[in-house]
Structures are given as C-alpha cells and as structure tokens.
N, C-alpha and C positions, 0 to 999 in steps of 0.2 A: 666600249672604250674608255679609257681612264685618262684624264687630262691632269697633268701635274700643275700645281699652283706655283706661281713665279713670286708671290708676296707672302712674306711670313706673317702669320697671325699669331700671337701669343694667347693660349688658352689658359683661363683662370683654373685654380684647382677644382672649384665646383663643376665647372664646364667639364674637365677631364674625367671627373668621377662619374658624371652623367653619361659621358661617351663610353666609358668602360663598363658601367652597369648596364648600359643598352647591349653592348657586346656580349656580356655574361648572360643576360636575359635571352639572347639570340644564339645561344650554344656556341659561343666563341666565333662568330661568323665574322671574321675580321674584314673581310672584302665588302659585305653588306654595311657594316658600320663605317668603313671608310668612305664608301659612296655617300651614305645618308649624310655624315658630318663633314665631308670634303676634307679629310685628314688622310694621310698616306697610311697605307696597310702597315708598314713598319712601325710607324708612330703608335698605331693602336696596339700593336702586338707588344711593343715595349710597355707601354702604359698599363696594358692587362697584366703583364708579367710582374710589374713593379706593385700594382695594387693587389695581386694575389699574395706576394710574399710580405709586403709591409703596410698594406691597406693605403687609406688616403694620404698618409704622411709619405709614402713612397713615391708619390706623384708630384711633390715639391722639387723644384729645379734647384738644384744645389751648386751648380757650376759657378766657380769663381768666388764662393763664399768661404770666409775662414769660419773655423770652429770657435766657439766661445772658448775663453781661457779656461772655464770651469769644466769643460768636455775635454780639454788636452791632457795627455799623459805627461809625465815628467819629461820624458824624452822629447816629444813634441814641442813642449815650452821651451826646453834648452835649444832646440833648432830654430824655433822662431826667434829667440833672443840672439843667437849667433847670426842669423840672417840680418837682423836688425843692425847689429854692431858692424857687420860687414859694410852694408850700406853706408852708415855713417862714417866709417874709416874711408871708403872710397870718395865720399863727398868731401871730406876734408882733404884728401890727397888733391882731388882736382881743384879745390879752391886755393890750395897752396901753390899749385902749379900755375894757375891764372894769375894770382898776385905776384909770383916770381917774374913771369912774362911782362906783366904790366910794369913792375918795377924796372926790368931791363929796358923797355921801350921808353920810359920817362929818362932813364939814366943816359940812353943813347943820344938826347938832345935833339929830339925831333924838330926840324926847322919848318914844319908845315904850319906852325902856329902864325898867324898873321894879324895885325891890328888895323 
C-alpha cells in the first residue's frame, strides 16, 4: 500500500542525483525507488528522464527563474524591455489617476476637517 505525503519536502540536487542513481542501479525500478526514498513514482520518473537527457544539470528546478541577459536572444531581450516599459507606463497611468482623484477631492472642499 502506498501512502501519499501531505507535506512537501524540497530535495537538494545531490539528493536527487543519489535517488536517480539508485533507480538506475536497480534497473529503473521506479516503484522500489519511490518506496525507499518516500518520493512519488511520477517524481522519480521525471527526475530519471531529466538526468538521462541533461545529467545532474537537468535536475535543477528552474521554475520562476529568468534567464541571465547574456543567455537571451535579441528577440527575448526586446520582449523583456517591452514588458518593463509597459509596466512603467501602467504605473505612471495609475499614479496620474490617483493624483487626479486626490486633487478633485481636495478641490471639492471636504468639510470633514475639524479642529
């Protein structure tokens, strides 16, 4: 009987390599490896595939990471710059709208000020 874990435990790259090497040494027995290390079958399978195609470097979790500018193509650099400019423009628009509303509320002569 397989019991699923309810708590996420992040595995270091050396630990992932150890798990994958164990799996490879045991003729790609994902189920045995999953049971021994208490990691899901699917996770072992994914790590083994990544390890076989890219070595230990393939086991690095790159989610949410940006490429360094040196690795970007010209198109990727332009897209990143465009995204940044759009964000700056949106921030300026929001700031202008806020100041406009602030000016209106002050000009309206709010009578809530008491001394």
